[in-house]
C-alpha positions as CSV (number, residue, x, y, z in Angstrom):
1,X,-6.7,-19.1,-16.9
2,X,-6.2,-16.1,-14.6
3,X,-8.1,-12.9,-14.9
4,X,-7.5,-9.4,-13.5
5,X,-10.7,-7.6,-12.7
6,X,-10.2,-3.9,-13.6
7,X,-12.1,-0.8,-12.9
8,X,-10.6,2.4,-14.7
9,X,-7.4,0.9,-15.1
10,X,-7.0,-0.4,-11.6
11,X,-6.8,-4.1,-10.7
12,X,-9.4,-4.6,-7.9
13,X,-9.3,-8.4,-7.9
14,X,-7.5,-11.3,-9.5
15,X,-9.4,-14.7,-10.1
16,X,-7.0,-17.7,-10.7
17,X,-7.4,-21.0,-12.3
18,X,-10.9,-20.5,-13.9
19,X,-12.1,-21.8,-17.4
20,X,-13.8,-18.6,-18.4
21,X,-13.9,-14.8,-17.5
22,X,-15.8,-14.0,-14.4
23,X,-18.8,-11.6,-14.8
24,X,-18.6,-8.9,-12.1
25,X,-21.5,-6.3,-11.7
26,X,-20.6,-2.5,-12.0
27,X,-19.3,-0.9,-8.9
28,X,-21.6,1.3,-6.7
29,X,-21.4,4.3,-9.0
30,X,-22.0,2.3,-12.1
31,X,-18.5,1.8,-13.3
32,X,-18.0,-1.4,-15.4
33,X,-15.7,-4.1,-14.1
34,X,-13.7,-5.6,-16.9
35,X,-12.0,-9.0,-16.9
36,X,-8.6,-9.2,-18.6
37,X,-6.6,-12.3,-18.9
38,X,-3.4,-12.1,-17.0
39,X,-0.4,-14.1,-15.8
40,X,0.6,-15.1,-12.2
41,X,2.5,-11.9,-11.6
42,X,-0.6,-9.6,-11.5
43,X,-1.9,-8.6,-8.2
44,X,-4.5,-6.3,-6.6
45,X,-3.4,-2.7,-6.8
46,X,-1.6,-2.8,-10.0
47,X,-2.5,-0.6,-12.9
48,X,-3.4,-1.7,-16.4
49,X,-2.0,0.9,-19.0
50,X,-1.4,0.4,-22.7
51,X,-1.9,-3.3,-22.5
52,X,0.5,-3.9,-19.7
53,X,-0.1,-4.5,-15.8
54,X,2.3,-2.2,-14.0
55,X,3.2,-1.7,-10.3
56,X,2.0,1.9,-9.3
57,X,4.8,4.3,-8.2
58,X,4.9,4.5,-4.5
59,X,4.1,8.0,-3.2
60,X,5.8,9.1,0.0
61,X,3.4,10.2,2.8
62,X,3.1,13.9,3.2
63,X,4.4,15.4,6.4
64,X,1.6,16.3,8.9
65,X,0.7,19.8,8.8
66,X,-1.5,21.0,11.8
67,X,-4.5,23.1,11.0
68,X,-4.7,26.7,12.3
69,X,-7.1,25.6,14.9
70,X,-4.8,22.9,16.1
71,X,-1.9,25.4,16.2
72,X,-4.0,27.7,18.4
73,X,-4.9,24.9,20.6
74,X,-1.3,23.8,21.0
75,X,-0.3,27.5,21.8
76,X,-2.8,27.7,24.5
77,X,-1.9,24.4,26.0
78,X,1.7,25.5,26.0
79,X,0.8,28.8,27.8
80,X,-1.2,26.9,30.5
81,X,1.7,24.5,31.0
82,X,4.2,27.3,31.3
83,X,1.8,29.0,33.8
84,X,1.6,25.8,35.9
85,X,5.3,25.3,35.8
86,X,5.9,28.9,37.0
87,X,3.3,28.3,39.9
88,X,5.2,25.2,40.9
89,X,8.5,27.0,40.9
90,X,7.1,29.8,42.9
91,X,5.6,27.2,45.5
92,X,8.8,25.5,45.6
93,X,10.8,28.8,46.2
94,X,8.3,29.8,49.0
95,X,8.9,26.4,50.6
96,X,12.6,26.8,50.4
97,X,12.4,30.2,52.0
98,X,10.3,28.9,54.9
99,X,12.7,25.9,55.5
100,X,15.7,28.3,55.2
101,X,14.2,30.6,57.9
102,X,13.4,27.6,60.2
103,X,17.0,26.3,59.9
104,X,18.4,29.8,60.4
105,X,16.3,30.0,63.6
106,X,18.0,26.8,64.8
107,X,15.3,24.5,63.7
108,X,12.7,25.9,66.1
109,X,9.1,26.9,64.7
């Protein structure tokens, strides 16, 4: 015989090919574990409802929503990045001006 071990309608274990129902102790918060005879199709994670074992409906994952603190951090990081890019661009322009002046002088420093 096969037995589904159930806590509050949730299959937490399946014991196969035994002569009698296993005896599980209650879980950590005292909920009893009930042994229900089942067939080979029952597996961990199924739900026992109205005398039937059913597959739970899959729930799609929720899209990630950053917290206010994370948004504030991202905005400040973006501001720092933009400032760094502006500084780099300014440096590059200064270097270009210097090289242009050198070239217009005939290459003499």
